[in-house]
C-alpha positions in Angstrom: -2.9 44.9 -6.5 -6.7 44.6 -6.2 -8.5 47.6 -4.8 -12.0 48.9 -4.2 -13.7 51.9 -2.5 -15.7 49.4 -0.4 -14.0 47.6 2.5 -16.7 45.0 2.3 -16.0 44.3 -1.4 -12.3 44.0 -0.7 -12.9 41.5 2.1 -15.3 39.5 -0.1 -12.9 39.3 -3.0 -10.0 38.4 -0.7 -12.1 35.4 0.6 -13.1 34.4 -3.0 -9.5 34.5 -4.2 -8.0 32.8 -1.1 -5.1 30.6 -2.1 -4.1 32.6 -5.2 -0.6 33.8 -4.6 0.9 37.3 -5.3 -2.3 39.4 -4.9 -2.3 42.4 -2.7 -5.6 43.9 -1.5 -6.3 47.5 -0.6 -9.3 49.8 0.1 -9.1 53.4 -0.8 -10.8 56.3 -2.6 -9.8 56.9 -6.2 -9.5 60.6 -5.4 -6.8 59.9 -2.8 -4.6 57.0 -4.2 -1.9 56.2 -1.6 0.8 55.4 -4.2 3.3 57.6 -6.1 2.7 58.4 -9.7 4.0 55.7 -12.1 3.9 53.0 -9.5 1.9 50.7 -11.8 2.5 49.5 -15.4 -1.2 48.8 -16.1 -4.5 49.9 -14.4 -7.8 48.4 -15.2 -10.8 50.3 -13.9 -14.3 48.9 -14.2 -17.4 50.9 -13.3 -15.3 53.8 -11.9 -17.2 56.6 -13.7 -20.5 55.3 -12.3 -19.4 56.0 -8.7 -17.0 58.9 -9.0 -18.3 61.8 -7.0 -20.9 59.8 -5.1 -20.8 59.3 -1.3 -21.6 55.6 -1.4 
């Protein structure tokens, strides 16, 4: 699962990774994650603190 707050970023990454199997793409706000707790084994979050709380 590859996610981002920006729909444009998700679209760009999806184009750049075209052809790589088994990747799901989703756009959402980290304060409203649309998955149940414990849905993932590992989460990697880059630059999250920089944008948390900003209306970008």
